[in-house]
C-alpha positions as CSV (number, residue, x, y, z in Angstrom):
1,M,222.1,96.7,-28.0
2,C,223.1,94.0,-25.5
3,T,222.0,90.4,-25.7
4,V,220.5,88.6,-22.7
5,A,223.1,86.4,-20.9
6,I,220.9,83.8,-19.3
7,G,222.6,82.0,-16.4
8,E,225.8,84.0,-16.0
9,A,225.6,83.3,-12.3
10,G,224.3,79.7,-12.9
11,K,220.8,78.6,-12.0
12,T,219.6,81.0,-9.3
13,G,215.9,79.9,-9.0
14,D,216.5,78.2,-5.7
15,W,217.6,81.5,-4.1
16,R,214.1,82.9,-4.2
17,S,211.9,83.1,-1.1
18,L,208.7,83.7,-3.1
19,R,207.5,82.2,-6.3
20,P,206.4,84.8,-9.0
21,V,203.0,84.4,-10.6
22,I,201.6,86.1,-13.7
23,D,197.9,87.0,-13.5
24,H,197.1,86.5,-17.2
25,G,193.7,88.2,-16.7
26,K,195.6,91.5,-16.0
27,C,198.5,90.9,-18.3
28,I,198.0,93.3,-21.3
29,P,200.0,91.1,-23.8
30,S,198.0,88.0,-22.7
31,V,194.6,89.7,-22.9
32,K,195.2,91.6,-26.2
33,K,197.2,88.8,-27.8
34,K,199.8,91.3,-29.1
35,S,203.0,93.0,-28.0
36,A,202.3,95.7,-25.4
37,C,203.4,96.7,-21.9
38,F,206.0,94.1,-20.8
39,L,206.7,96.1,-17.6
40,C,207.4,92.7,-15.9
41,W,210.2,92.1,-18.5
42,L,211.6,95.6,-17.8
43,Y,211.8,95.3,-14.0
44,C,212.6,91.7,-13.5
45,P,216.2,90.4,-13.6
46,E,217.6,89.8,-17.1
47,G,216.5,86.7,-18.9
48,V,213.8,85.7,-16.3
49,V,210.7,87.0,-18.1
50,K,210.2,85.8,-21.6
51,A,208.6,88.7,-23.6
52,A,206.4,86.5,-25.7
53,I,202.7,85.8,-25.9
54,P,201.7,84.5,-23.4
55,V,204.3,86.0,-21.0
56,A,206.3,83.3,-19.2
57,I,208.7,83.2,-16.2
58,D,211.8,81.0,-16.3
59,L,211.8,79.8,-12.7
60,D,215.3,78.3,-13.0
61,Y,216.9,81.8,-13.2
């Protein structure tokens, strides 16, 4: 299994044109307070979404 390589291309947060927001009312891990779903982690670039409870987005990368 690979490990996440945060920042291989340097800090890329200033490249974005939109700011991602998590709706914690609809986020299954945040609502149920246990590991589940994490589709955001699966589809977002590597190392951006922290698969923890609550889910967080690293806006620097």
